[in-house]
C-alpha positions as CSV (number, residue, x, y, z in Angstrom):
1,M,-6.4,9.1,15.0
2,A,-5.8,5.8,13.2
3,T,-2.0,6.4,13.6
4,D,-2.4,5.8,17.3
5,Q,-2.9,2.2,16.5
6,I,0.4,1.9,14.7
7,S,2.9,0.5,17.2
8,E,6.7,0.1,16.8
9,N,6.0,-3.6,16.8
10,T,3.6,-3.3,13.8
11,V,6.2,-1.3,11.9
12,A,8.9,-3.8,12.7
13,T,6.6,-6.7,11.7
14,L,5.8,-5.1,8.3
15,A,9.5,-4.5,7.6
16,A,10.5,-8.1,8.5
17,D,7.5,-10.1,7.1
18,G,6.3,-7.9,4.3
19,A,2.8,-7.8,5.6
20,A,1.0,-6.8,8.9
21,F,-2.6,-7.0,10.1
22,L,-4.2,-3.8,11.4
23,Q,-7.5,-4.4,13.3
24,G,-10.4,-2.0,12.9
25,L,-8.2,0.8,11.4
26,F,-10.8,2.1,8.9
27,G,-14.1,1.1,10.5
28,D,-15.5,4.6,10.1
29,W,-15.0,4.5,6.3
30,V,-16.7,1.1,5.5
31,D,-20.0,2.7,4.4
32,V,-18.3,5.3,2.3
33,L,-16.1,2.8,0.5
34,A,-19.0,0.4,0.0
35,A,-21.0,3.2,-1.7
36,G,-18.0,3.9,-3.9
37,I,-17.8,0.3,-4.9
38,D,-21.5,0.3,-5.9
39,R,-20.9,3.4,-8.0
40,N,-17.8,1.8,-9.5
41,E,-19.8,-1.2,-10.6
42,D,-22.5,1.0,-12.1
43,E,-19.9,3.2,-13.8
44,P,-17.0,1.0,-14.7
45,S,-13.7,2.4,-16.1
46,E,-11.8,1.2,-19.1
47,F,-9.8,-1.1,-16.8
48,F,-12.9,-2.9,-15.5
49,N,-12.3,-6.7,-15.7
50,E,-14.6,-9.7,-15.4
51,N,-12.3,-12.5,-14.1
52,G,-13.3,-16.1,-14.6
53,T,-16.0,-17.4,-16.9
54,A,-19.8,-17.2,-17.3
55,A,-20.0,-20.7,-16.0
56,D,-18.7,-19.8,-12.6
57,P,-21.4,-19.6,-9.9
58,G,-20.1,-16.3,-8.6
59,R,-18.5,-13.3,-10.3
60,F,-15.0,-12.0,-9.6
61,W,-14.5,-8.5,-10.9
62,D,-11.9,-5.8,-10.4
63,D,-11.3,-2.2,-11.5
64,Y,-8.6,0.4,-10.7
65,C,-7.5,4.0,-11.1
66,N,-10.8,5.5,-10.2
67,W,-10.2,7.8,-7.3
68,A,-10.4,11.0,-9.5
69,R,-13.9,10.1,-10.7
70,I,-15.4,8.2,-7.8
71,P,-16.1,10.8,-5.0
72,E,-16.1,8.2,-2.2
73,F,-12.6,6.9,-3.1
74,E,-11.3,10.5,-3.4
75,R,-12.7,11.3,0.0
76,F,-11.1,8.3,1.6
77,A,-7.7,9.1,0.0
78,F,-7.7,12.8,1.0
79,E,-9.8,13.0,4.1
80,S,-9.0,9.8,6.1
81,D,-5.8,9.1,8.0
82,V,-4.6,6.8,5.3
83,G,-1.7,9.1,4.4
84,A,-0.5,9.4,7.9
85,V,-0.9,5.7,8.5
86,A,1.2,5.0,5.4
87,A,3.9,7.4,6.5
88,E,4.2,5.7,9.9
89,L,4.4,2.2,8.4
90,M,6.9,3.2,5.6
91,G,9.0,5.5,7.8
92,S,8.6,8.1,5.1
93,E,8.4,11.9,5.2
94,T,6.1,12.0,2.1
95,V,3.3,9.8,0.8
96,Q,2.1,9.9,-2.8
97,L,-1.1,8.2,-4.1
98,F,-0.2,5.6,-6.7
99,H,-3.6,4.1,-7.5
100,D,-6.7,2.5,-6.0
101,H,-8.0,-1.0,-6.7
102,V,-11.3,-2.6,-6.1
103,L,-11.7,-6.4,-6.0
104,V,-15.0,-8.1,-5.6
105,K,-15.6,-11.8,-5.2
106,E,-19.3,-12.5,-5.1
107,P,-20.8,-15.6,-3.4
108,G,-19.6,-18.7,-5.1
109,A,-16.7,-17.1,-6.9
110,R,-14.3,-20.1,-7.5
111,L,-11.5,-18.4,-9.2
112,H,-8.3,-18.0,-7.2
113,T,-6.3,-14.8,-7.2
114,P,-3.0,-16.3,-8.4
115,W,0.2,-16.0,-6.3
116,H,1.9,-12.8,-7.5
117,A,3.7,-9.6,-6.4
118,D,2.3,-6.2,-7.5
119,G,5.7,-4.6,-7.9
120,P,6.8,-6.3,-11.2
121,Y,3.6,-5.0,-12.8
122,Y,4.3,-1.4,-11.8
123,F,6.8,1.2,-13.1
124,V,7.9,2.2,-9.7
125,E,10.4,0.6,-7.3
126,G,11.5,1.4,-3.7
127,R,11.6,0.0,-0.2
128,Q,9.1,2.7,0.8
129,T,6.0,1.3,-0.9
130,I,2.8,0.0,0.6
131,S,-0.7,-1.3,-0.2
132,L,-3.5,-1.2,2.3
133,W,-6.2,-3.8,1.6
134,I,-9.5,-3.1,3.4
135,P,-12.4,-5.6,3.4
136,L,-15.9,-4.3,3.5
137,D,-17.4,-7.6,4.5
138,P,-16.4,-10.3,7.0
139,V,-13.7,-12.4,5.5
140,P,-13.0,-15.9,6.9
141,V,-9.5,-17.3,6.6
142,E,-10.7,-19.5,3.7
143,S,-11.1,-16.5,1.4
144,T,-8.7,-13.9,2.9
145,L,-5.6,-12.5,1.3
146,R,-2.6,-14.7,1.9
147,F,1.1,-13.7,2.0
148,I,4.4,-15.5,1.7
149,R,6.3,-14.2,4.8
150,G,9.5,-12.4,3.9
151,S,9.0,-12.6,0.1
152,H,9.5,-8.9,-0.3
153,K,13.2,-9.5,0.5
154,W,13.8,-12.1,-2.2
155,D,16.8,-11.3,-4.4
156,T,14.8,-11.9,-7.6
157,A,11.2,-10.8,-8.1
158,V,8.5,-13.3,-9.1
159,M,7.3,-13.4,-12.6
160,P,4.3,-11.2,-13.4
161,V,1.7,-13.2,-15.3
162,N,-1.4,-12.5,-17.2
163,W,-4.2,-13.6,-14.9
164,T,-6.2,-15.0,-17.8
165,T,-3.6,-16.9,-19.8
166,G,-0.9,-17.5,-17.1
167,Y,1.7,-16.4,-19.6
168,G,4.4,-13.8,-18.8
169,F,2.8,-10.4,-18.5
170,Y,5.5,-8.7,-20.7
171,G,5.2,-11.2,-23.5
172,G,7.4,-14.0,-22.3
173,G,4.9,-16.8,-23.2
174,A,4.6,-19.9,-21.1
175,T,8.2,-19.8,-20.1
176,G,7.8,-16.4,-18.5
177,D,9.6,-13.1,-18.7
178,E,13.3,-12.7,-18.5
179,G,14.8,-11.6,-15.2
180,F,12.1,-13.0,-12.9
181,Q,11.8,-16.2,-10.9
182,P,9.0,-18.7,-11.5
183,L,5.8,-18.3,-9.4
184,P,5.9,-20.1,-6.1
185,D,3.2,-22.6,-5.0
186,P,3.1,-22.6,-1.2
187,D,0.2,-25.0,-1.2
188,A,2.3,-27.6,-3.1
189,E,5.4,-26.9,-0.9
190,P,4.1,-26.0,2.5
191,D,7.5,-26.8,4.2
192,R,9.3,-24.3,2.0
193,Y,7.1,-21.2,2.5
194,E,5.4,-19.7,5.6
195,V,2.0,-18.3,4.7
196,L,0.5,-15.4,6.7
197,E,-3.3,-15.1,6.6
198,W,-5.9,-13.5,8.9
199,A,-9.7,-13.7,9.3
200,M,-10.8,-10.1,8.9
201,E,-13.8,-7.8,9.7
202,P,-15.1,-4.8,7.8
203,G,-12.7,-1.9,8.3
204,D,-9.7,-4.0,9.2
205,A,-6.7,-3.7,7.0
206,V,-3.6,-5.6,5.8
207,A,-0.6,-3.5,4.9
208,F,2.0,-5.1,2.6
209,H,5.0,-4.1,0.5
210,F,4.6,-4.0,-3.3
211,D,7.1,-6.9,-3.6
212,T,5.3,-9.2,-1.1
213,V,4.0,-12.3,-2.9
214,H,0.3,-12.8,-2.2
215,G,-2.8,-14.5,-3.5
216,A,-6.3,-15.6,-2.4
217,R,-8.7,-18.5,-2.8
218,G,-12.3,-18.2,-4.1
219,S,-15.1,-17.1,-1.8
220,S,-18.3,-18.7,-0.7
221,D,-19.6,-15.3,0.6
222,M,-19.6,-11.7,-0.7
223,R,-16.0,-10.3,-0.4
224,R,-15.7,-6.7,-1.4
225,A,-12.3,-5.1,-0.9
226,F,-10.8,-1.7,-1.5
227,S,-7.1,-1.3,-1.8
228,L,-5.0,1.9,-1.9
229,R,-1.4,1.7,-3.3
230,L,1.0,4.4,-1.9
231,V,4.7,5.3,-2.3
232,G,7.2,7.1,-0.1
233,D,10.4,9.0,-0.2
234,D,12.7,6.5,-2.1
235,A,10.2,5.4,-4.7
236,R,11.4,6.0,-8.2
237,Y,10.2,5.4,-11.8
238,V,11.7,2.3,-13.4
239,Q,11.5,1.3,-17.1
240,R,9.9,-2.2,-17.6
241,Q,10.0,-4.6,-20.5
242,G,6.7,-3.5,-21.8
243,R,3.4,-1.6,-21.0
244,T,2.8,-1.8,-17.2
245,S,-0.4,-2.3,-15.2
246,P,-1.7,0.3,-14.6
247,P,-0.2,1.7,-17.8
248,F,-0.5,5.5,-17.2
249,D,0.2,6.2,-20.8
250,G,1.9,9.4,-21.7
251,H,3.5,10.1,-18.3
252,E,6.8,11.2,-19.9
253,M,8.9,10.2,-16.8
254,T,12.4,8.8,-17.1
255,A,14.2,6.2,-15.0
256,G,15.2,7.4,-11.6
257,Q,12.6,10.2,-11.3
258,R,10.1,10.6,-8.5
259,L,6.6,10.1,-9.7
260,R,5.1,13.3,-11.0
261,E,3.0,14.9,-8.4
262,D,0.3,16.2,-10.8
263,W,-0.6,12.6,-11.7
264,F,0.3,11.0,-8.3
265,P,-0.7,13.6,-5.7
266,L,0.9,14.0,-2.3
267,L,-1.3,12.9,0.5
268,L,1.1,13.9,3.2
269,V,4.3,15.9,3.8
270,R,5.6,15.6,7.3
271,A,6.7,18.9,8.9
272,D,10.3,19.3,9.8
């Protein structure tokens, strides 16, 4: 099982750094997920987004919340060891599926994924949250996902921004949204931040907390990635300043509730 590769050191590294590299964890699922991404591109959802401009030499597109209609994504979520892996990494007795996310940078895609943390875009908070980012192509360090070490422990979350405009996601304009700190720039201040980044092969994974600040450069080669976002025992609904991403309109949850299981299914419940 994939959980056999999760050592105490890996769990400790994730807790301390906010991100951990997991070599070859999902190698058996690369072809399945690649087929799902092909299907996703042919059958985009309402959330499908073309990032960048038509003048860019390579596309950068993404889409999310498709597991219920893309059979390959559903198979991975419910038939792989991803739930058990997440439980080990989070130290959680339960694992719920929050959402899936596909990000594809085609050869020549110049647009950078801006530095950000996923948590401020979401309506869920907790220490037991995790994303598993899985590349389906070889990824050199130059185009891999990058993380600011320890940023999940910062007292104030970084400002969520609209990736197109750079303005505050919840309507804060150029000055940003109230209650968040400005986005960091590790490349401009290399002595202030420690960046974690790994060259990766298909089926490797990076696990990271919802509040870990991360970003990525453009890509000279094809870079398909599938990410699954999962929550554990202490994750609770939180009211944000506006419509979140993903929005999940009409959920009828209130602050402090666990996410409703009919919308966010349990992938694992550990036996007593």
